[in-house]
LOSE-536829 format. One record per residue (C-alpha): x, y, z; residue number from 0. Coordinates in steps of 0.02 Angstrom, whole numbers. Example, Ala and Ser with C-alpha at 12.3 -4.5 7.8 and 13.67 -1.06 7.14 Angstrom:
<pator><c1>615</c1><c2>-225</c2><c3>390</c3><n>0</n></pator>
<pator><c1>684</c1><c2>-53</c2><c3>357</c3><n>1</n></pator>
END
This chain:
<pator><c1>669</c1><c2>960</c2><c3>482</c3><n>0</n></pator>
<pator><c1>586</c1><c2>1103</c2><c3>441</c3><n>1</n></pator>
<pator><c1>407</c1><c2>1154</c2><c3>540</c3><n>2</n></pator>
<pator><c1>243</c1><c2>1145</c2><c3>446</c3><n>3</n></pator>
<pator><c1>149</c1><c2>1283</c2><c3>361</c3><n>4</n></pator>
<pator><c1>87</c1><c2>1411</c2><c3>503</c3><n>5</n></pator>
<pator><c1>-115</c1><c2>1386</c2><c3>510</c3><n>6</n></pator>
<pator><c1>-152</c1><c2>1533</c2><c3>602</c3><n>7</n></pator>
<pator><c1>-240</c1><c2>1608</c2><c3>441</c3><n>8</n></pator>
<pator><c1>-334</c1><c2>1454</c2><c3>368</c3><n>9</n></pator>
<pator><c1>-512</c1><c2>1444</c2><c3>380</c3><n>10</n></pator>
<pator><c1>-613</c1><c2>1284</c2><c3>414</c3><n>11</n></pator>
<pator><c1>-694</c1><c2>1222</c2><c3>244</c3><n>12</n></pator>
<pator><c1>-866</c1><c2>1183</c2><c3>206</c3><n>13</n></pator>
<pator><c1>-935</c1><c2>1030</c2><c3>233</c3><n>14</n></pator>
<pator><c1>-901</c1><c2>923</c2><c3>85</c3><n>15</n></pator>
<pator><c1>-1054</c1><c2>812</c2><c3>83</c3><n>16</n></pator>
<pator><c1>-1141</c1><c2>891</c2><c3>-69</c3><n>17</n></pator>
<pator><c1>-983</c1><c2>898</c2><c3>-169</c3><n>18</n></pator>
<pator><c1>-997</c1><c2>787</c2><c3>-315</c3><n>19</n></pator>
<pator><c1>-825</c1><c2>715</c2><c3>-289</c3><n>20</n></pator>
<pator><c1>-898</c1><c2>671</c2><c3>-117</c3><n>21</n></pator>
<pator><c1>-843</c1><c2>456</c2><c3>-84</c3><n>22</n></pator>
<pator><c1>-1025</c1><c2>419</c2><c3>-50</c3><n>23</n></pator>
<pator><c1>-1085</c1><c2>484</c2><c3>-220</c3><n>24</n></pator>
<pator><c1>-974</c1><c2>364</c2><c3>-321</c3><n>25</n></pator>
<pator><c1>-1037</c1><c2>200</c2><c3>-208</c3><n>26</n></pator>
<pator><c1>-1167</c1><c2>128</c2><c3>-361</c3><n>27</n></pator>
<pator><c1>-1021</c1><c2>140</c2><c3>-500</c3><n>28</n></pator>
<pator><c1>-872</c1><c2>44</c2><c3>-385</c3><n>29</n></pator>
<pator><c1>-999</c1><c2>-105</c2><c3>-378</c3><n>30</n></pator>
<pator><c1>-1008</c1><c2>-149</c2><c3>-565</c3><n>31</n></pator>
<pator><c1>-931</c1><c2>-292</c2><c3>-625</c3><n>32</n></pator>
<pator><c1>-943</c1><c2>-386</c2><c3>-477</c3><n>33</n></pator>
<pator><c1>-1022</c1><c2>-546</c2><c3>-564</c3><n>34</n></pator>
<pator><c1>-871</c1><c2>-556</c2><c3>-681</c3><n>35</n></pator>
<pator><c1>-747</c1><c2>-544</c2><c3>-533</c3><n>36</n></pator>
<pator><c1>-870</c1><c2>-694</c2><c3>-455</c3><n>37</n></pator>
<pator><c1>-835</c1><c2>-786</c2><c3>-609</c3><n>38</n></pator>
<pator><c1>-650</c1><c2>-746</c2><c3>-634</c3><n>39</n></pator>
<pator><c1>-613</c1><c2>-782</c2><c3>-449</c3><n>40</n></pator>
<pator><c1>-742</c1><c2>-936</c2><c3>-432</c3><n>41</n></pator>
<pator><c1>-816</c1><c2>-868</c2><c3>-270</c3><n>42</n></pator>
<pator><c1>-987</c1><c2>-944</c2><c3>-208</c3><n>43</n></pator>
<pator><c1>-1071</c1><c2>-748</c2><c3>-217</c3><n>44</n></pator>
<pator><c1>-1033</c1><c2>-590</c2><c3>-297</c3><n>45</n></pator>
<pator><c1>-1071</c1><c2>-505</c2><c3>-126</c3><n>46</n></pator>
<pator><c1>-887</c1><c2>-490</c2><c3>-64</c3><n>47</n></pator>
<pator><c1>-849</c1><c2>-382</c2><c3>-214</c3><n>48</n></pator>
<pator><c1>-1010</c1><c2>-285</c2><c3>-195</c3><n>49</n></pator>
<pator><c1>-958</c1><c2>-233</c2><c3>-18</c3><n>50</n></pator>
<pator><c1>-777</c1><c2>-214</c2><c3>-68</c3><n>51</n></pator>
<pator><c1>-856</c1><c2>-86</c2><c3>-209</c3><n>52</n></pator>
<pator><c1>-958</c1><c2>15</c2><c3>-67</c3><n>53</n></pator>
<pator><c1>-810</c1><c2>47</c2><c3>34</c3><n>54</n></pator>
<pator><c1>-689</c1><c2>81</c2><c3>-117</c3><n>55</n></pator>
<pator><c1>-737</c1><c2>276</c2><c3>-129</c3><n>56</n></pator>
<pator><c1>-713</c1><c2>309</c2><c3>37</c3><n>57</n></pator>
<pator><c1>-536</c1><c2>212</c2><c3>23</c3><n>58</n></pator>
<pator><c1>-494</c1><c2>337</c2><c3>-113</c3><n>59</n></pator>
<pator><c1>-574</c1><c2>498</c2><c3>-31</c3><n>60</n></pator>
<pator><c1>-460</c1><c2>452</c2><c3>139</c3><n>61</n></pator>
<pator><c1>-304</c1><c2>413</c2><c3>37</c3><n>62</n></pator>
<pator><c1>-298</c1><c2>589</c2><c3>-36</c3><n>63</n></pator>
<pator><c1>-328</c1><c2>659</c2><c3>151</c3><n>64</n></pator>
<pator><c1>-175</c1><c2>562</c2><c3>216</c3><n>65</n></pator>
<pator><c1>-73</c1><c2>619</c2><c3>73</c3><n>66</n></pator>
<pator><c1>-126</c1><c2>793</c2><c3>144</c3><n>67</n></pator>
<pator><c1>-90</c1><c2>753</c2><c3>332</c3><n>68</n></pator>
<pator><c1>83</c1><c2>666</c2><c3>256</c3><n>69</n></pator>
<pator><c1>147</c1><c2>818</c2><c3>169</c3><n>70</n></pator>
<pator><c1>99</c1><c2>941</c2><c3>316</c3><n>71</n></pator>
<pator><c1>210</c1><c2>802</c2><c3>426</c3><n>72</n></pator>
<pator><c1>46</c1><c2>797</c2><c3>530</c3><n>73</n></pator>
<pator><c1>89</c1><c2>616</c2><c3>588</c3><n>74</n></pator>
<pator><c1>-12</c1><c2>605</c2><c3>750</c3><n>75</n></pator>
<pator><c1>-182</c1><c2>629</c2><c3>645</c3><n>76</n></pator>
<pator><c1>-114</c1><c2>515</c2><c3>503</c3><n>77</n></pator>
<pator><c1>-66</c1><c2>378</c2><c3>628</c3><n>78</n></pator>
<pator><c1>-238</c1><c2>401</c2><c3>707</c3><n>79</n></pator>
<pator><c1>-319</c1><c2>368</c2><c3>536</c3><n>80</n></pator>
<pator><c1>-225</c1><c2>205</c2><c3>538</c3><n>81</n></pator>
<pator><c1>-283</c1><c2>155</c2><c3>696</c3><n>82</n></pator>
<pator><c1>-460</c1><c2>192</c2><c3>658</c3><n>83</n></pator>
<pator><c1>-450</c1><c2>76</c2><c3>514</c3><n>84</n></pator>
<pator><c1>-356</c1><c2>-57</c2><c3>600</c3><n>85</n></pator>
<pator><c1>-477</c1><c2>-71</c2><c3>761</c3><n>86</n></pator>
<pator><c1>-647</c1><c2>-53</c2><c3>662</c3><n>87</n></pator>
<pator><c1>-602</c1><c2>-183</c2><c3>542</c3><n>88</n></pator>
<pator><c1>-536</c1><c2>-305</c2><c3>670</c3><n>89</n></pator>
<pator><c1>-692</c1><c2>-283</c2><c3>785</c3><n>90</n></pator>
<pator><c1>-800</c1><c2>-277</c2><c3>658</c3><n>91</n></pator>
<pator><c1>-728</c1><c2>-418</c2><c3>558</c3><n>92</n></pator>
<pator><c1>-734</c1><c2>-539</c2><c3>725</c3><n>93</n></pator>
<pator><c1>-896</c1><c2>-479</c2><c3>773</c3><n>94</n></pator>
<pator><c1>-986</c1><c2>-539</c2><c3>604</c3><n>95</n></pator>
<pator><c1>-889</c1><c2>-678</c2><c3>582</c3><n>96</n></pator>
<pator><c1>-926</c1><c2>-741</c2><c3>759</c3><n>97</n></pator>
<pator><c1>-1123</c1><c2>-717</c2><c3>716</c3><n>98</n></pator>
<pator><c1>-1097</c1><c2>-830</c2><c3>566</c3><n>99</n></pator>
<pator><c1>-1082</c1><c2>-714</c2><c3>419</c3><n>100</n></pator>
<pator><c1>-899</c1><c2>-805</c2><c3>384</c3><n>101</n></pator>
<pator><c1>-820</c1><c2>-725</c2><c3>215</c3><n>102</n></pator>
<pator><c1>-948</c1><c2>-600</c2><c3>187</c3><n>103</n></pator>
<pator><c1>-948</c1><c2>-553</c2><c3>375</c3><n>104</n></pator>
<pator><c1>-748</c1><c2>-534</c2><c3>368</c3><n>105</n></pator>
<pator><c1>-773</c1><c2>-421</c2><c3>193</c3><n>106</n></pator>
<pator><c1>-914</c1><c2>-324</c2><c3>256</c3><n>107</n></pator>
<pator><c1>-800</c1><c2>-255</c2><c3>394</c3><n>108</n></pator>
<pator><c1>-689</c1><c2>-188</c2><c3>258</c3><n>109</n></pator>
<pator><c1>-805</c1><c2>-37</c2><c3>212</c3><n>110</n></pator>
<pator><c1>-843</c1><c2>28</c2><c3>386</c3><n>111</n></pator>
<pator><c1>-654</c1><c2>34</c2><c3>410</c3><n>112</n></pator>
<pator><c1>-633</c1><c2>140</c2><c3>267</c3><n>113</n></pator>
<pator><c1>-761</c1><c2>247</c2><c3>305</c3><n>114</n></pator>
<pator><c1>-681</c1><c2>272</c2><c3>497</c3><n>115</n></pator>
<pator><c1>-520</c1><c2>325</c2><c3>418</c3><n>116</n></pator>
<pator><c1>-607</c1><c2>436</c2><c3>294</c3><n>117</n></pator>
<pator><c1>-701</c1><c2>520</c2><c3>448</c3><n>118</n></pator>
<pator><c1>-519</c1><c2>543</c2><c3>529</c3><n>119</n></pator>
<pator><c1>-417</c1><c2>579</c2><c3>381</c3><n>120</n></pator>
<pator><c1>-536</c1><c2>713</c2><c3>314</c3><n>121</n></pator>
<pator><c1>-498</c1><c2>833</c2><c3>466</c3><n>122</n></pator>
<pator><c1>-338</c1><c2>876</c2><c3>343</c3><n>123</n></pator>
<pator><c1>-452</c1><c2>989</c2><c3>266</c3><n>124</n></pator>
<pator><c1>-497</c1><c2>1072</c2><c3>402</c3><n>125</n></pator>
<pator><c1>-431</c1><c2>1253</c2><c3>411</c3><n>126</n></pator>
<pator><c1>-332</c1><c2>1233</c2><c3>239</c3><n>127</n></pator>
<pator><c1>-360</c1><c2>1408</c2><c3>126</c3><n>128</n></pator>
<pator><c1>-506</c1><c2>1384</c2><c3>-3</c3><n>129</n></pator>
<pator><c1>-449</c1><c2>1305</c2><c3>-150</c3><n>130</n></pator>
<pator><c1>-391</c1><c2>1416</c2><c3>-301</c3><n>131</n></pator>
<pator><c1>-390</c1><c2>1378</c2><c3>-490</c3><n>132</n></pator>
<pator><c1>-198</c1><c2>1312</c2><c3>-508</c3><n>133</n></pator>
<pator><c1>-83</c1><c2>1421</c2><c3>-645</c3><n>134</n></pator>
<pator><c1>-25</c1><c2>1333</c2><c3>-779</c3><n>135</n></pator>
<pator><c1>142</c1><c2>1306</c2><c3>-740</c3><n>136</n></pator>
<pator><c1>69</c1><c2>1215</c2><c3>-592</c3><n>137</n></pator>
<pator><c1>-59</c1><c2>1109</c2><c3>-685</c3><n>138</n></pator>
<pator><c1>104</c1><c2>1060</c2><c3>-776</c3><n>139</n></pator>
<pator><c1>185</c1><c2>1008</c2><c3>-643</c3><n>140</n></pator>
<pator><c1>47</c1><c2>926</c2><c3>-559</c3><n>141</n></pator>
<pator><c1>32</c1><c2>813</c2><c3>-717</c3><n>142</n></pator>
<pator><c1>203</c1><c2>783</c2><c3>-738</c3><n>143</n></pator>
<pator><c1>222</c1><c2>709</c2><c3>-567</c3><n>144</n></pator>
<pator><c1>53</c1><c2>607</c2><c3>-566</c3><n>145</n></pator>
<pator><c1>112</c1><c2>499</c2><c3>-703</c3><n>146</n></pator>
<pator><c1>262</c1><c2>422</c2><c3>-608</c3><n>147</n></pator>
<pator><c1>174</c1><c2>427</c2><c3>-434</c3><n>148</n></pator>
<pator><c1>20</c1><c2>336</c2><c3>-525</c3><n>149</n></pator>
<pator><c1>162</c1><c2>193</c2><c3>-575</c3><n>150</n></pator>
<pator><c1>226</c1><c2>183</c2><c3>-413</c3><n>151</n></pator>
<pator><c1>45</c1><c2>139</c2><c3>-340</c3><n>152</n></pator>
<pator><c1>9</c1><c2>23</c2><c3>-476</c3><n>153</n></pator>
<pator><c1>173</c1><c2>-77</c2><c3>-457</c3><n>154</n></pator>
<pator><c1>137</c1><c2>-94</c2><c3>-255</c3><n>155</n></pator>
<pator><c1>-35</c1><c2>-151</c2><c3>-315</c3><n>156</n></pator>
<pator><c1>29</c1><c2>-280</c2><c3>-439</c3><n>157</n></pator>
<pator><c1>175</c1><c2>-334</c2><c3>-327</c3><n>158</n></pator>
<pator><c1>64</c1><c2>-353</c2><c3>-161</c3><n>159</n></pator>
<pator><c1>-77</c1><c2>-434</c2><c3>-239</c3><n>160</n></pator>
<pator><c1>-60</c1><c2>-523</c2><c3>-392</c3><n>161</n></pator>
<pator><c1>-10</c1><c2>-673</c2><c3>-329</c3><n>162</n></pator>
<pator><c1>-144</c1><c2>-717</c2><c3>-211</c3><n>163</n></pator>
<pator><c1>-253</c1><c2>-669</c2><c3>-345</c3><n>164</n></pator>
<pator><c1>-173</c1><c2>-788</c2><c3>-483</c3><n>165</n></pator>
<pator><c1>-150</c1><c2>-937</c2><c3>-362</c3><n>166</n></pator>
<pator><c1>-329</c1><c2>-902</c2><c3>-347</c3><n>167</n></pator>
<pator><c1>-400</c1><c2>-928</c2><c3>-511</c3><n>168</n></pator>
<pator><c1>-276</c1><c2>-1074</c2><c3>-558</c3><n>169</n></pator>
<pator><c1>-257</c1><c2>-1168</c2><c3>-391</c3><n>170</n></pator>
<pator><c1>-388</c1><c2>-1283</c2><c3>-314</c3><n>171</n></pator>
<pator><c1>-480</c1><c2>-1204</c2><c3>-161</c3><n>172</n></pator>
<pator><c1>-386</c1><c2>-1280</c2><c3>-12</c3><n>173</n></pator>
<pator><c1>-216</c1><c2>-1237</c2><c3>-90</c3><n>174</n></pator>
<pator><c1>-273</c1><c2>-1078</c2><c3>-148</c3><n>175</n></pator>
<pator><c1>-356</c1><c2>-1023</c2><c3>38</c3><n>176</n></pator>
<pator><c1>-178</c1><c2>-1089</c2><c3>112</c3><n>177</n></pator>
<pator><c1>-67</c1><c2>-981</c2><c3>-4</c3><n>178</n></pator>
<pator><c1>-183</c1><c2>-825</c2><c3>58</c3><n>179</n></pator>
<pator><c1>-117</c1><c2>-861</c2><c3>234</c3><n>180</n></pator>
<pator><c1>36</c1><c2>-843</c2><c3>174</c3><n>181</n></pator>
<pator><c1>28</c1><c2>-693</c2><c3>74</c3><n>182</n></pator>
<pator><c1>-71</c1><c2>-612</c2><c3>237</c3><n>183</n></pator>
<pator><c1>70</c1><c2>-646</c2><c3>327</c3><n>184</n></pator>
<pator><c1>189</c1><c2>-567</c2><c3>197</c3><n>185</n></pator>
<pator><c1>68</c1><c2>-421</c2><c3>209</c3><n>186</n></pator>
<pator><c1>91</c1><c2>-389</c2><c3>403</c3><n>187</n></pator>
<pator><c1>288</c1><c2>-404</c2><c3>364</c3><n>188</n></pator>
<pator><c1>276</c1><c2>-268</c2><c3>232</c3><n>189</n></pator>
<pator><c1>184</c1><c2>-151</c2><c3>325</c3><n>190</n></pator>
<pator><c1>269</c1><c2>-176</c2><c3>469</c3><n>191</n></pator>
<pator><c1>393</c1><c2>-35</c2><c3>416</c3><n>192</n></pator>
<pator><c1>277</c1><c2>66</c2><c3>308</c3><n>193</n></pator>
<pator><c1>274</c1><c2>207</c2><c3>438</c3><n>194</n></pator>
<pator><c1>450</c1><c2>224</c2><c3>354</c3><n>195</n></pator>
<pator><c1>399</c1><c2>272</c2><c3>209</c3><n>196</n></pator>
<pator><c1>260</c1><c2>385</c2><c3>246</c3><n>197</n></pator>
<pator><c1>387</c1><c2>488</c2><c3>348</c3><n>198</n></pator>
<pator><c1>519</c1><c2>487</c2><c3>229</c3><n>199</n></pator>
<pator><c1>425</c1><c2>548</c2><c3>73</c3><n>200</n></pator>
<pator><c1>385</c1><c2>745</c2><c3>158</c3><n>201</n></pator>
<pator><c1>549</c1><c2>742</c2><c3>243</c3><n>202</n></pator>
<pator><c1>659</c1><c2>706</c2><c3>78</c3><n>203</n></pator>
<pator><c1>541</c1><c2>815</c2><c3>-24</c3><n>204</n></pator>
<pator><c1>564</c1><c2>982</c2><c3>115</c3><n>205</n></pator>
<pator><c1>757</c1><c2>938</c2><c3>113</c3><n>206</n></pator>
<pator><c1>761</c1><c2>932</c2><c3>-67</c3><n>207</n></pator>
<pator><c1>649</c1><c2>1089</c2><c3>-83</c3><n>208</n></pator>
<pator><c1>782</c1><c2>1180</c2><c3>17</c3><n>209</n></pator>
<pator><c1>935</c1><c2>1118</c2><c3>-72</c3><n>210</n></pator>
<pator><c1>989</c1><c2>1017</c2><c3>84</c3><n>211</n></pator>
<pator><c1>1055</c1><c2>863</c2><c3>86</c3><n>212</n></pator>
<pator><c1>962</c1><c2>691</c2><c3>112</c3><n>213</n></pator>
<pator><c1>1043</c1><c2>549</c2><c3>35</c3><n>214</n></pator>
<pator><c1>1090</c1><c2>478</c2><c3>213</c3><n>215</n></pator>
<pator><c1>909</c1><c2>486</c2><c3>245</c3><n>216</n></pator>
<pator><c1>882</c1><c2>337</c2><c3>115</c3><n>217</n></pator>
<pator><c1>1019</c1><c2>225</c2><c3>187</c3><n>218</n></pator>
<pator><c1>962</c1><c2>244</c2><c3>360</c3><n>219</n></pator>
<pator><c1>773</c1><c2>207</c2><c3>308</c3><n>220</n></pator>
<pator><c1>868</c1><c2>47</c2><c3>226</c3><n>221</n></pator>
<pator><c1>962</c1><c2>9</c2><c3>372</c3><n>222</n></pator>
<pator><c1>816</c1><c2>27</c2><c3>492</c3><n>223</n></pator>
<pator><c1>683</c1><c2>-74</c2><c3>372</c3><n>224</n></pator>
<pator><c1>812</c1><c2>-215</c2><c3>347</c3><n>225</n></pator>
<pator><c1>846</c1><c2>-235</c2><c3>554</c3><n>226</n></pator>
<pator><c1>648</c1><c2>-260</c2><c3>563</c3><n>227</n></pator>
<pator><c1>633</c1><c2>-373</c2><c3>430</c3><n>228</n></pator>
<pator><c1>800</c1><c2>-458</c2><c3>481</c3><n>229</n></pator>
<pator><c1>714</c1><c2>-503</c2><c3>640</c3><n>230</n></pator>
<pator><c1>539</c1><c2>-565</c2><c3>572</c3><n>231</n></pator>
<pator><c1>631</c1><c2>-690</c2><c3>447</c3><n>232</n></pator>
<pator><c1>721</c1><c2>-761</c2><c3>585</c3><n>233</n></pator>
<pator><c1>579</c1><c2>-793</c2><c3>691</c3><n>234</n></pator>
<pator><c1>486</c1><c2>-867</c2><c3>528</c3><n>235</n></pator>
<pator><c1>639</c1><c2>-960</c2><c3>488</c3><n>236</n></pator>
<pator><c1>671</c1><c2>-1039</c2><c3>675</c3><n>237</n></pator>
<pator><c1>511</c1><c2>-1042</c2><c3>725</c3><n>238</n></pator>
<pator><c1>366</c1><c2>-1057</c2><c3>569</c3><n>239</n></pator>
<pator><c1>252</c1><c2>-1179</c2><c3>635</c3><n>240</n></pator>
<pator><c1>226</c1><c2>-1076</c2><c3>811</c3><n>241</n></pator>
<pator><c1>175</c1><c2>-923</c2><c3>689</c3><n>242</n></pator>
<pator><c1>53</c1><c2>-1011</c2><c3>593</c3><n>243</n></pator>
<pator><c1>-32</c1><c2>-1102</c2><c3>737</c3><n>244</n></pator>
<pator><c1>-44</c1><c2>-927</c2><c3>812</c3><n>245</n></pator>
<pator><c1>-95</c1><c2>-823</c2><c3>674</c3><n>246</n></pator>
<pator><c1>-210</c1><c2>-965</c2><c3>583</c3><n>247</n></pator>
<pator><c1>-215</c1><c2>-1133</c2><c3>659</c3><n>248</n></pator>
<pator><c1>-147</c1><c2>-1294</c2><c3>656</c3><n>249</n></pator>
<pator><c1>-228</c1><c2>-1337</c2><c3>497</c3><n>250</n></pator>
<pator><c1>-114</c1><c2>-1221</c2><c3>386</c3><n>251</n></pator>
<pator><c1>48</c1><c2>-1297</c2><c3>454</c3><n>252</n></pator>
<pator><c1>98</c1><c2>-1354</c2><c3>272</c3><n>253</n></pator>
<pator><c1>132</c1><c2>-1171</c2><c3>233</c3><n>254</n></pator>
<pator><c1>260</c1><c2>-1160</c2><c3>374</c3><n>255</n></pator>
<pator><c1>422</c1><c2>-1187</c2><c3>260</c3><n>256</n></pator>
<pator><c1>370</c1><c2>-1061</c2><c3>158</c3><n>257</n></pator>
<pator><c1>361</c1><c2>-909</c2><c3>281</c3><n>258</n></pator>
<pator><c1>542</c1><c2>-854</c2><c3>278</c3><n>259</n></pator>
<pator><c1>560</c1><c2>-880</c2><c3>91</c3><n>260</n></pator>
<pator><c1>396</c1><c2>-760</c2><c3>75</c3><n>261</n></pator>
<pator><c1>466</c1><c2>-641</c2><c3>199</c3><n>262</n></pator>
<pator><c1>634</c1><c2>-620</c2><c3>90</c3><n>263</n></pator>
<pator><c1>525</c1><c2>-593</c2><c3>-50</c3><n>264</n></pator>
<pator><c1>413</c1><c2>-448</c2><c3>41</c3><n>265</n></pator>
<pator><c1>605</c1><c2>-380</c2><c3>106</c3><n>266</n></pator>
<pator><c1>670</c1><c2>-368</c2><c3>-67</c3><n>267</n></pator>
<pator><c1>521</c1><c2>-277</c2><c3>-114</c3><n>268</n></pator>
<pator><c1>511</c1><c2>-160</c2><c3>49</c3><n>269</n></pator>
<pator><c1>687</c1><c2>-89</c2><c3>17</c3><n>270</n></pator>
<pator><c1>639</c1><c2>-64</c2><c3>-180</c3><n>271</n></pator>
<pator><c1>488</c1><c2>30</c2><c3>-123</c3><n>272</n></pator>
<pator><c1>590</c1><c2>136</c2><c3>-5</c3><n>273</n></pator>
<pator><c1>716</c1><c2>185</c2><c3>-152</c3><n>274</n></pator>
<pator><c1>561</c1><c2>221</c2><c3>-253</c3><n>275</n></pator>
<pator><c1>496</c1><c2>324</c2><c3>-105</c3><n>276</n></pator>
<pator><c1>651</c1><c2>428</c2><c3>-95</c3><n>277</n></pator>
<pator><c1>671</c1><c2>452</c2><c3>-269</c3><n>278</n></pator>
<pator><c1>504</c1><c2>529</c2><c3>-299</c3><n>279</n></pator>
<pator><c1>515</c1><c2>640</c2><c3>-163</c3><n>280</n></pator>
<pator><c1>660</c1><c2>710</c2><c3>-250</c3><n>281</n></pator>
<pator><c1>584</c1><c2>733</c2><c3>-410</c3><n>282</n></pator>
<pator><c1>684</c1><c2>575</c2><c3>-474</c3><n>283</n></pator>
<pator><c1>534</c1><c2>481</c2><c3>-583</c3><n>284</n></pator>
<pator><c1>619</c1><c2>345</c2><c3>-668</c3><n>285</n></pator>
<pator><c1>610</c1><c2>218</c2><c3>-532</c3><n>286</n></pator>
<pator><c1>427</c1><c2>232</c2><c3>-530</c3><n>287</n></pator>
<pator><c1>437</c1><c2>146</c2><c3>-691</c3><n>288</n></pator>
<pator><c1>556</c1><c2>13</c2><c3>-672</c3><n>289</n></pator>
<pator><c1>437</c1><c2>-33</c2><c3>-531</c3><n>290</n></pator>
<pator><c1>294</c1><c2>-39</c2><c3>-647</c3><n>291</n></pator>
<pator><c1>389</c1><c2>-138</c2><c3>-750</c3><n>292</n></pator>
<pator><c1>444</c1><c2>-278</c2><c3>-621</c3><n>293</n></pator>
<pator><c1>251</c1><c2>-289</c2><c3>-547</c3><n>294</n></pator>
<pator><c1>208</c1><c2>-332</c2><c3>-741</c3><n>295</n></pator>
<pator><c1>349</c1><c2>-451</c2><c3>-762</c3><n>296</n></pator>
<pator><c1>284</c1><c2>-526</c2><c3>-602</c3><n>297</n></pator>
<pator><c1>98</c1><c2>-558</c2><c3>-663</c3><n>298</n></pator>
<pator><c1>160</c1><c2>-628</c2><c3>-833</c3><n>299</n></pator>
<pator><c1>285</c1><c2>-747</c2><c3>-752</c3><n>300</n></pator>
<pator><c1>167</c1><c2>-814</c2><c3>-617</c3><n>301</n></pator>
<pator><c1>21</c1><c2>-817</c2><c3>-759</c3><n>302</n></pator>
<pator><c1>129</c1><c2>-935</c2><c3>-856</c3><n>303</n></pator>
<pator><c1>222</c1><c2>-1031</c2><c3>-716</c3><n>304</n></pator>
<pator><c1>145</c1><c2>-1087</c2><c3>-574</c3><n>305</n></pator>
<pator><c1>157</c1><c2>-1262</c2><c3>-532</c3><n>306</n></pator>
<pator><c1>172</c1><c2>-1258</c2><c3>-329</c3><n>307</n></pator>
<pator><c1>158</c1><c2>-1133</c2><c3>-207</c3><n>308</n></pator>
<pator><c1>347</c1><c2>-1148</c2><c3>-185</c3><n>309</n></pator>
<pator><c1>387</c1><c2>-1090</c2><c3>-382</c3><n>310</n></pator>
<pator><c1>258</c1><c2>-942</c2><c3>-339</c3><n>311</n></pator>
<pator><c1>367</c1><c2>-889</c2><c3>-211</c3><n>312</n></pator>
<pator><c1>520</c1><c2>-911</c2><c3>-277</c3><n>313</n></pator>
<pator><c1>463</c1><c2>-817</c2><c3>-441</c3><n>314</n></pator>
<pator><c1>430</c1><c2>-654</c2><c3>-329</c3><n>315</n></pator>
<pator><c1>602</c1><c2>-674</c2><c3>-240</c3><n>316</n></pator>
<pator><c1>675</c1><c2>-685</c2><c3>-418</c3><n>317</n></pator>
<pator><c1>582</c1><c2>-545</c2><c3>-482</c3><n>318</n></pator>
<pator><c1>604</c1><c2>-445</c2><c3>-322</c3><n>319</n></pator>
<pator><c1>765</c1><c2>-473</c2><c3>-305</c3><n>320</n></pator>
<pator><c1>808</c1><c2>-405</c2><c3>-479</c3><n>321</n></pator>
<pator><c1>691</c1><c2>-241</c2><c3>-449</c3><n>322</n></pator>
<pator><c1>800</c1><c2>-196</c2><c3>-296</c3><n>323</n></pator>
<pator><c1>959</c1><c2>-214</c2><c3>-374</c3><n>324</n></pator>
<pator><c1>901</c1><c2>-120</c2><c3>-513</c3><n>325</n></pator>
<pator><c1>840</c1><c2>16</c2><c3>-415</c3><n>326</n></pator>
<pator><c1>987</c1><c2>36</c2><c3>-302</c3><n>327</n></pator>
<pator><c1>1078</c1><c2>37</c2><c3>-468</c3><n>328</n></pator>
<pator><c1>979</c1><c2>174</c2><c3>-539</c3><n>329</n></pator>
<pator><c1>976</c1><c2>280</c2><c3>-387</c3><n>330</n></pator>
<pator><c1>1170</c1><c2>275</c2><c3>-375</c3><n>331</n></pator>
<pator><c1>1173</c1><c2>319</c2><c3>-567</c3><n>332</n></pator>
<pator><c1>1068</c1><c2>461</c2><c3>-587</c3><n>333</n></pator>
<pator><c1>1104</c1><c2>637</c2><c3>-563</c3><n>334</n></pator>
<pator><c1>947</c1><c2>707</c2><c3>-443</c3><n>335</n></pator>
<pator><c1>883</c1><c2>888</c2><c3>-489</c3><n>336</n></pator>
<pator><c1>891</c1><c2>1010</c2><c3>-363</c3><n>337</n></pator>
<pator><c1>706</c1><c2>1038</c2><c3>-340</c3><n>338</n></pator>
<pator><c1>582</c1><c2>962</c2><c3>-454</c3><n>339</n></pator>
<pator><c1>440</c1><c2>925</c2><c3>-336</c3><n>340</n></pator>
<pator><c1>275</c1><c2>1023</c2><c3>-362</c3><n>341</n></pator>
<pator><c1>229</c1><c2>1117</c2><c3>-250</c3><n>342</n></pator>
<pator><c1>53</c1><c2>1194</c2><c3>-210</c3><n>343</n></pator>
END
C-alpha cells in the first residue's frame, strides 16, 4: 500500500465558522417539514424531527471530512471520530432518558454526537493546501463520479431504513416498536464490519490508479465479512432469547425467532455493499445503480406487502439475495477500466 501524500508543505486552513457552507448556518432549513413527518409517522410530537434537523448539517459536514480522512488513509483519526460519535450519543442518551425525557431524550443525544464527530473529523482540513478552482476536466470527472456515489448512498439509506419506516407507518404502535428493536439489531450486525468497507475503498483506488492488481482484495473482504457474520448469525440462531433479553429486555422476546433471519438479510446486503464499494473505487459505476434499483424495489415491495413482521423480513432476504447475486455476476462480467477514478 502506498503512503499518504506528504504533508510538510501544507498550511493550516482558516476557521470555517464564517463560511456560508458551515453546518451551523443550515440548521434552520433542516428543521422544516417536522410537522409533516410527525403526521406521517404518527408520533406524539414533532420534537424528535426538529432535533434530528438540528444535527443533520453537522452530519453532512463530518461526512465530507471523514471522506478526506479515508482517502488519505488516516484511519487513526477516522476511528477517533467514530468513537466520539458513539460515546457522546450513548452517554448523552442514557443520561437524558434516565432523567425522564424518554424518546425525546434519546433523539436529543444525536445532534451532540454529530457535533462531536464533526469537531474531531474537521481536523482533516488542517494542513491541506488552499483550495483551488478545478479545471474543466476535473469538474467533468467529479460530476461523472458524483452520480454513482449519490446512487450508492441513496441505496444504503433505502435498504437500511425503509423497512422500519414503513412498519412504523402501517403497523400498530407496539408491533412497530418491536420491529424497530429487530431492525436495530440488524444495524449492529451491518456496522460490525463497516471498517472493512472504510479501508477497502482508498486502498483499491490507490492500486487501480497505479495499475496494480486488486481483485483479491474484494474476495478477502467478502471472506472476512462472511466469517464475522457467520459467527453472529449462529449466535442469533442458537441463543436469540438471550440476545433479546440482553439488548432490550424480556418484553421484546417475540422478535427472537426473527433475529437470525434479519441477520441473514443484513449479511446479504453487507456483501453487496462491499462489491459496490470495490467497483466504485475502481471507477466502475454500474453496481451503484443496480443497488439503487434494489433499494427502490424493496420500498415498493414492502409498501404493497406487509402482512406481518416475518413477511417484511422475508421480502428483504429475497431482495437482498437477488441484489448480491446480480452484483457478483456484474462484477465478474464487467471489464474494469485501468484508471477512471477522479483525482484531486
